[in-house]
C-alpha positions as CSV (number, residue, x, y, z in Angstrom):
1,X,0.0,0.0,0.0
2,X,2.7,2.5,1.0
3,X,6.2,2.7,-0.5
4,X,8.9,5.1,0.4
5,X,11.7,5.0,-2.2
6,X,15.0,6.7,-1.4
7,X,13.3,9.3,0.7
8,X,15.2,12.4,1.7
9,X,13.8,15.1,3.9
10,X,15.4,18.0,5.8
11,X,14.2,21.3,7.2
12,X,15.9,24.5,6.1
13,X,19.4,24.9,7.3
14,X,19.4,21.7,9.3
15,X,20.8,18.2,8.9
16,X,18.7,15.6,7.1
17,X,16.0,13.9,9.1
18,X,15.7,11.1,6.5
19,X,18.4,10.1,4.0
20,X,17.8,7.6,1.2
21,X,15.2,6.0,3.4
22,X,13.2,3.0,2.1
23,X,10.1,1.6,3.8
24,X,7.0,-0.4,2.9
25,X,3.6,-0.9,4.5
26,X,1.1,-3.5,3.4
27,X,-2.6,-3.0,3.5
28,X,-4.2,-3.8,6.8
29,X,-1.0,-3.7,8.9
30,X,-0.8,-1.8,12.1
31,X,2.4,0.2,12.6
32,X,3.7,2.1,15.7
33,X,6.3,4.7,15.0
34,X,8.6,4.9,18.1
35,X,11.8,6.8,18.9
36,X,13.3,9.7,21.0
37,X,12.0,13.3,20.7
38,X,13.3,14.9,17.5
39,X,13.9,11.6,15.6
40,X,11.4,12.4,12.9
41,X,8.3,10.4,13.9
42,X,5.7,13.2,13.3
43,X,7.6,14.5,10.3
44,X,7.2,11.0,8.7
45,X,3.5,11.0,9.6
46,X,3.0,14.4,8.0
47,X,4.8,13.2,4.9
48,X,2.5,10.3,4.7
49,X,-0.5,12.6,5.1
50,X,0.7,14.8,2.3
51,X,1.2,17.8,4.6
52,X,5.0,17.8,4.1
53,X,6.9,16.7,1.0
54,X,10.2,14.9,0.5
55,X,13.3,16.9,-0.5
56,X,13.9,14.1,-3.0
57,X,12.7,10.5,-3.5
58,X,9.1,9.3,-3.7
59,X,6.1,8.4,-1.5
60,X,3.7,6.1,-3.3
61,X,0.3,5.0,-1.8
62,X,-1.5,2.4,-3.9
63,X,1.0,3.2,-6.7
64,X,0.1,6.9,-6.7
65,X,2.7,9.5,-6.1
66,X,1.5,11.7,-3.2
67,X,1.7,15.4,-3.9
68,X,-1.2,16.6,-1.7
69,X,-3.4,15.3,1.1
70,X,-5.2,12.1,-0.1
71,X,-9.0,11.8,0.3
72,X,-8.8,8.1,1.4
73,X,-6.3,9.0,4.3
74,X,-7.5,10.0,7.7
75,X,-5.4,12.0,10.2
76,X,-6.1,12.3,13.9
77,X,-4.0,14.7,16.0
78,X,-3.1,14.9,19.6
79,X,-5.1,18.0,20.3
80,X,-8.3,16.6,18.7
81,X,-8.8,19.5,16.2
82,X,-12.4,20.0,17.1
83,X,-14.3,23.2,16.4
84,X,-15.2,24.6,19.8
85,X,-18.4,26.3,18.5
86,X,-19.7,23.1,17.0
87,X,-21.5,20.3,18.8
88,X,-20.3,16.7,18.8
89,X,-22.6,15.8,15.9
90,X,-21.7,18.9,13.9
91,X,-18.0,18.2,14.4
92,X,-18.4,14.6,13.2
93,X,-20.4,15.8,10.1
94,X,-17.8,18.4,9.2
95,X,-15.9,16.4,6.6
96,X,-19.1,15.1,5.1
97,X,-20.3,18.7,4.6
98,X,-17.0,19.7,3.0
99,X,-17.4,16.7,0.6
100,X,-21.0,17.6,-0.1
101,X,-19.9,21.1,-1.0
102,X,-17.1,20.2,-3.4
103,X,-18.4,17.0,-4.7
104,X,-16.4,13.9,-5.7
105,X,-13.6,16.0,-7.3
106,X,-10.7,13.6,-6.4
107,X,-9.3,16.2,-4.0
108,X,-11.9,16.6,-1.2
109,X,-13.5,13.3,-1.9
110,X,-12.6,10.2,-4.0
111,X,-13.8,10.5,-7.6
112,X,-17.0,8.7,-8.3
113,X,-18.0,8.5,-4.6
114,X,-21.7,8.0,-4.0
115,X,-23.7,11.0,-2.6
116,X,-22.9,12.0,0.9
117,X,-24.9,10.3,3.6
118,X,-25.2,12.5,6.7
119,X,-26.5,9.6,9.0
120,X,-23.8,9.7,11.6
121,X,-25.8,8.3,14.5
122,X,-24.9,4.6,14.0
123,X,-21.2,5.5,14.2
124,X,-21.8,7.8,17.2
125,X,-23.6,4.9,18.9
126,X,-20.7,2.6,18.2
127,X,-18.3,5.1,19.8
128,X,-20.6,5.7,22.8
129,X,-21.3,9.3,21.7
130,X,-25.0,9.0,20.9
131,X,-26.0,10.7,24.2
132,X,-23.6,13.6,23.6
133,X,-24.7,14.8,20.2
134,X,-25.7,18.3,21.3
135,X,-22.8,18.8,23.7
136,X,-19.9,21.1,22.8
137,X,-16.2,20.1,23.1
138,X,-15.8,22.1,26.3
139,X,-18.6,20.1,27.9
140,X,-17.2,16.6,27.4
141,X,-14.1,14.8,28.7
142,X,-10.8,14.3,26.9
143,X,-11.6,10.7,26.1
144,X,-15.0,11.8,24.6
145,X,-13.3,14.5,22.6
146,X,-10.9,12.0,21.2
147,X,-13.7,9.6,20.3
148,X,-15.4,12.5,18.5
149,X,-12.2,13.1,16.5
150,X,-12.1,9.4,15.7
151,X,-15.7,9.4,14.6
152,X,-15.2,12.5,12.4
153,X,-12.4,10.6,10.6
154,X,-14.0,7.2,10.3
155,X,-17.3,8.6,8.9
156,X,-15.3,9.4,5.7
157,X,-14.4,5.7,5.2
158,X,-10.6,6.0,5.1
159,X,-8.4,3.0,4.2
160,X,-5.3,4.6,6.0
161,X,-5.5,5.9,9.5
162,X,-2.7,8.2,10.7
163,X,-2.5,9.1,14.4
164,X,-0.1,11.5,16.1
165,X,0.2,10.6,19.8
166,X,-3.6,10.7,20.1
167,X,-3.9,9.3,23.6
168,X,-0.9,10.9,25.3
169,X,-2.9,13.5,27.4
170,X,-5.4,10.9,28.7
171,X,-5.5,9.1,32.0
172,X,-4.3,5.4,32.0
173,X,-7.7,3.8,32.0
174,X,-9.2,6.1,29.3
175,X,-6.0,5.6,27.2
176,X,-6.3,1.8,27.4
177,X,-10.0,1.9,26.5
178,X,-9.3,4.0,23.4
179,X,-6.4,1.9,22.4
180,X,-8.7,-1.2,22.5
181,X,-11.4,0.7,20.6
182,X,-9.0,1.8,17.9
183,X,-7.7,-1.7,17.4
184,X,-11.3,-3.1,17.2
185,X,-12.3,-0.5,14.6
186,X,-9.1,-1.2,12.5
187,X,-10.0,-4.9,12.5
188,X,-13.7,-4.3,11.6
189,X,-12.9,-1.8,8.8
190,X,-9.6,-3.4,7.6
191,X,-7.8,-0.1,8.2
192,X,-4.1,0.3,7.8
193,X,-2.9,2.1,11.0
194,X,0.2,4.2,11.4
195,X,0.5,5.7,14.8
196,X,3.2,7.9,16.3
197,X,3.8,7.4,20.0
198,X,6.6,8.2,22.5
199,X,5.4,5.5,24.9
200,X,7.1,2.1,24.6
201,X,4.1,0.3,26.2
202,X,1.7,1.9,23.8
203,X,3.8,0.9,20.8
204,X,3.9,-2.7,22.0
205,X,0.1,-2.8,22.1
206,X,-0.8,-0.8,19.0
207,X,1.7,-2.1,16.5
208,X,1.9,-5.6,15.0
209,X,5.0,-4.0,13.5
210,X,7.1,-1.3,15.1
211,X,9.3,1.2,13.2
212,X,12.0,2.4,15.6
213,X,13.6,5.7,14.5
214,X,16.9,7.0,16.0
215,X,18.7,10.3,16.0
216,X,18.7,11.8,12.5
217,X,19.6,11.1,9.8
218,X,17.5,8.0,9.6
219,X,18.9,5.9,6.7
220,X,17.7,2.3,7.4
221,X,14.4,1.3,8.9
222,X,14.7,-0.7,12.1
223,X,11.6,-2.9,12.1
224,X,10.5,-5.1,15.1
225,X,7.8,-7.6,14.3
226,X,5.2,-8.0,17.0
227,X,2.7,-10.7,16.0
228,X,1.6,-11.4,19.5
229,X,-0.2,-8.0,19.6
230,X,-3.0,-9.7,17.8
231,X,-3.7,-12.1,20.7
232,X,-6.2,-11.6,23.5
233,X,-4.7,-10.8,26.8
234,X,-1.4,-9.8,25.3
235,X,-1.2,-6.7,27.5
236,X,-0.8,-8.8,30.6
237,X,1.6,-11.4,29.1
238,X,5.2,-12.1,29.7
239,X,5.9,-11.6,26.0
240,X,4.5,-8.0,26.2
241,X,6.8,-7.3,29.2
242,X,9.8,-8.7,27.4
243,X,9.1,-6.7,24.2
244,X,8.9,-3.5,26.2
245,X,12.2,-4.2,27.8
246,X,13.8,-4.9,24.4
247,X,12.4,-1.7,23.0
248,X,13.7,0.3,25.9
249,X,17.2,-1.1,25.4
250,X,17.1,-0.5,21.7
251,X,16.0,3.1,22.3
252,X,18.8,3.7,24.7
253,X,21.2,2.7,22.0
254,X,19.5,4.6,19.2
């Protein structure tokens, strides 16, 4: 699904963040991007989202070179990005209204997409937001705001879900609940997930593959397979504990 070919990226007057970097992601995989602050995790996510562009090299998604944000990609940010003057339901409907205004132009919505359906209530019910439709972001909890951001993205039927430390500001129980919910939704909708996190424990839960970045420039992807993440009860297993220890040691050496 995703191919990075000899990707180079640097900010103005700084050393390269990525240098001849190659990486592939297959459809339906779940990846966690892990590494120390400043290693390029969010930069890579924004390149995948079409919000930043390589200095050289190519990013291909489903064989298409990415030169702008892609209608089939969904991006969820750490700070939710909700409109404070809009209700939960209005926030969830926002992308649908944009698509309805522009039509299936291949930029704001995929070409040939069927007419916009504004029935968001089934998804709100799935995300336990159906009793909060008339509430404003300031009236709901952080976990509820993040579920609203997830609903606003999923209602557009993406095939690629990009998440930038979406649960970092939440308490431990709410964070675990939203991690489990995200994994469930990815399985149900066959979403490809790429999630930036600075938390080793979260990477070990969310990614069946983990891309570990080091101090720039990143030249070779360090990939850790995590097939046990698919198994029920993995969070409480010895394998999970051992993987977290291994990741911590690798990060210390990065």
